[in-house]
C-alpha positions in Angstrom: 0.0 0.0 -0.2 0.7 3.5 -0.1 3.6 4.7 2.3 2.0 7.1 5.1 4.0 9.8 5.9 5.7 10.4 9.4 4.1 10.5 12.2 2.6 14.4 13.3 2.2 15.3 9.9 -1.5 15.6 7.6 1.3 16.0 4.3 4.3 15.2 3.0 6.3 16.9 5.5 8.8 19.6 4.2 12.2 21.0 5.3 11.8 22.8 8.3 11.1 26.6 7.0 13.2 29.2 9.5 12.1 29.8 13.4 10.3 32.9 14.0 13.1 33.6 16.6 15.2 34.5 13.8 12.9 37.9 13.0 15.0 40.5 15.0 12.5 41.8 16.8 8.8 41.7 18.2 8.4 44.8 16.4 9.9 43.3 13.6 7.9 40.6 13.5 4.8 43.7 14.2 5.6 44.8 11.0 5.8 41.9 8.8 2.3 41.1 9.9 1.5 44.8 9.8 -0.9 45.0 5.6 -0.4 47.9 4.1 -3.4 50.6 4.3 -3.6 52.6 0.6 -6.5 54.3 2.4 -3.8 56.5 3.5 -2.5 58.2 0.7 -6.3 58.6 -1.3 -7.9 60.5 1.3 -9.3 62.9 -1.6 -10.4 59.7 -3.5 -11.9 58.1 -0.5 -13.9 61.9 0.4 -15.8 61.3 -3.0 -16.5 57.7 -2.6 -18.0 59.0 1.3 -20.2 61.4 -0.9 -21.3 59.2 -3.5 -22.6 56.6 -0.7 -24.1 58.9 1.6 -25.8 60.7 -1.6 -27.9 57.2 -2.5 -30.7 56.6 -0.6 -30.5 54.0 2.2 -30.9 50.5 0.7 -34.9 48.8 0.2 -36.6 52.8 0.9 -35.5 52.9 4.1 -34.0 55.3 7.1 -30.5 55.9 8.8 -30.2 56.2 12.2 -26.5 56.9 14.0 -25.6 54.9 16.7 -23.1 56.2 19.5 -21.5 53.6 21.1 -20.2 53.4 25.0 -20.0 57.2 25.2 -19.2 57.2 28.7 -16.8 58.4 30.9 -15.2 55.6 32.1 -13.9 55.1 28.0 -12.5 58.0 28.0 -13.0 61.4 30.7 -12.1 59.4 33.9 -9.9 56.7 32.1 -6.8 55.8 34.2 -4.6 55.2 31.5 -5.7 58.3 29.4 -5.2 56.6 26.3 -8.0 57.5 24.2 -8.2 60.8 25.2 -4.7 61.7 24.7 -4.6 59.6 21.5 -7.5 61.9 20.1 -8.0 64.9 22.1 -10.5 66.7 19.5 -12.9 63.2 20.1 -15.7 65.9 22.2 -16.1 68.4 19.6 -16.1 66.1 16.6 -18.6 63.9 18.3 -20.6 66.7 19.3 -20.7 68.4 15.8 -21.9 65.3 14.5 -25.0 64.5 17.2 -26.0 68.1 16.5 -26.2 67.4 12.5 -28.0 64.1 12.9 -30.6 65.8 15.1 -31.5 68.7 13.4 -31.5 66.3 10.2 -34.0 64.4 12.0 -32.3 61.0 12.0 -32.6 59.0 14.9 -29.9 58.2 17.4 -29.2 55.7 19.7 -27.5 55.4 22.9 -25.7 52.0 23.2 -24.1 52.0 26.6 -21.6 49.1 28.1 -22.8 47.1 30.9 -20.2 44.5 31.4 -19.7 43.7 35.9 -21.6 40.7 35.0 -20.6 39.7 31.7 -18.7 36.6 31.8 -16.2 37.7 29.4 -14.7 40.8 32.5 -13.0 38.7 34.2 -10.8 37.2 31.1 -10.6 40.6 29.2 -9.4 41.7 33.2 -6.3 39.1 32.8 -5.8 39.6 29.8 -5.5 43.7 30.1 -4.0 43.9 33.4 -3.5 47.5 32.7 -6.9 48.4 31.4 -10.3 48.2 33.0 -9.5 49.0 36.1 -12.1 52.0 37.1 -15.5 50.6 37.4 -17.5 50.4 34.2 -20.6 53.0 35.0 -23.3 52.4 32.2 -25.6 55.6 33.4 -22.3 57.5 33.7 -22.7 59.4 29.6 -19.6 61.9 28.9 -21.6 64.7 29.0 -20.4 66.3 25.3 -22.6 63.2 24.2 -25.2 62.7 26.5 -28.9 61.9 25.6 -31.8 64.3 24.7 -35.1 63.1 26.0 -36.6 61.0 23.7 -33.2 59.2 22.6 -32.4 55.9 23.2 -30.1 54.5 25.9 -29.7 49.9 24.9 -27.2 48.5 27.3 -24.7 45.4 26.6 -23.6 43.1 27.6 -20.5 42.4 25.8 -18.6 44.4 22.1 -21.2 43.7 19.8 -24.1 45.6 20.5 -26.7 43.7 18.3 -25.9 40.7 20.6 -28.9 39.9 23.3 -30.1 43.9 23.4 -33.1 45.0 21.5 -30.8 46.9 19.2 -32.0 45.0 15.8 -35.3 45.5 16.4 -35.7 49.1 17.8 -33.8 49.2 14.3 -36.6 47.6 12.2 -39.2 49.7 14.1 -37.6 52.6 12.6 -37.5 51.3 9.4 -33.6 52.0 10.2 -31.5 50.1 7.2 -28.4 52.2 7.0 -26.6 53.7 10.6 -24.0 56.2 11.0 -21.4 54.8 14.0 -19.5 56.2 16.4 -17.7 55.8 19.5 -15.5 53.6 22.0 -13.9 52.1 21.4 -12.6 52.1 17.6 -11.2 48.2 18.2 -13.6 46.5 20.2 -17.2 48.0 21.1 -17.4 50.3 18.2 -15.7 47.8 15.7 -18.1 44.6 16.9 -21.3 46.3 16.5 -20.4 47.7 13.5 -19.8 43.7 12.4 -22.7 42.8 14.5 -24.4 45.8 11.6 -23.2 44.3 9.1 -24.1 40.6 9.8 -27.8 42.0 9.6 -28.0 43.4 6.1 -27.6 46.9 7.3 -25.6 48.9 5.6 -22.4 50.8 7.4 -21.6 53.9 8.1 -18.0 54.5 10.0 -17.5 57.2 10.9 -13.9 56.8 11.7 -13.0 60.8 12.9 -15.0 60.3 15.7 -13.7 57.4 16.9 -11.0 57.2 19.2 -9.0 53.9 20.2 -6.1 53.2 23.3 -3.6 54.6 20.4 -4.1 55.6 16.6 -2.6 52.5 15.2 -4.7 50.7 16.3 -7.6 52.5 16.0 -5.7 53.0 11.6 -5.0 49.7 11.8 -8.4 48.4 12.8 -10.7 51.1 10.4 -7.4 50.1 7.2 -8.7 46.7 8.5 -12.2 46.3 7.6 -13.1 49.5 5.7 -14.8 48.7 2.4 -14.6 45.0 3.1 -17.6 45.5 6.1 -18.5 49.1 5.6 -18.0 52.7 4.5 -15.1 54.8 6.5 -16.2 58.1 6.6 -15.7 62.0 8.2 -17.7 63.9 10.0 -17.6 66.3 7.2 -18.7 64.3 4.3 -22.0 64.5 6.6 -21.4 67.3 8.3 -20.1 68.9 4.9 -18.1 72.9 4.9 -20.1 74.2 7.4 -18.3 72.3 9.9 -15.0 72.8 8.7 -12.9 74.6 11.7 -13.3 71.2 13.5 -10.2 70.4 15.2 -7.6 67.6 13.8 -9.9 64.1 15.0 -6.4 62.8 16.4 -3.1 63.9 16.7 -0.4 65.4 14.4 1.2 61.7 13.3 -2.1 60.2 12.8 -3.8 60.1 9.7 -6.9 60.1 10.9 -5.4 64.7 11.2 -5.7 65.0 7.8 -8.0 67.4 6.3 -9.8 66.5 3.3 -11.0 68.7 1.1 -13.8 69.6 -1.1 -16.5 67.3 0.2 -20.5 67.5 -0.8 -22.6 68.6 1.8 -25.9 65.4 1.4 -26.6 65.1 5.1 -30.5 65.5 4.6 -30.3 62.7 2.0 -29.6 60.4 5.1 -32.8 61.2 7.1 -35.4 60.8 4.0 -33.9 58.9 1.5 -34.1 60.9 -1.8 -30.8 61.3 -4.5 -29.0 64.8 -4.2 -29.0 66.9 -7.4 
């Protein structure tokens, strides 16, 4: 009969590759694994694509909602490590402007709040990240610049995904929503988890990337670069708010591509609320 490969091989064995230890440093390994991000040098093209997307009506004759993820003081203003507010100092001004623009257009706003203290994943999260999550996670302590107004929905979630075991999906269905704008904290965790949850449910997802923040610019950009134009469309606040908000401060520090100003974007926010095309 046919000879079997040596024990431990599921296929004919090949010569051993060079060991990982041959890589000079962990930084070298990270550099080797990091994917190139074609978005960094194409801000104008991306801005025009975002304008086209915003100008198109939401799918299936639906409407648009803004989802604000975990804008709680424990993740930003009161975070013991101060990483998010150091990397993204302009988040309050930018997210406040986005909220005001959505409200002026009659776009419903849904606020998600992390309520984790009884969640089974918290003990593992704290074990893996002992320098993070030091402060108590307080669900009803929103940032003053992102506090809900009377009549706006507040939904409590127990995981990174705002759709998991919450009424978010049913509430959006009640509102006739087929497109969502997503912003908040933090990009690589709950913002991403909720954006993917929306994507899995067939919603048209627009991530307002300069109204999000993470514990570093690099983590934020890696997340957006990995999933934008794959599971969601990335836009900037200016794409939605228009030229009247050109004076908003850069989203991140001067070294981050999130801080780049994008020229000549169209103001098309009204199309979000009514589903009409923009002439």
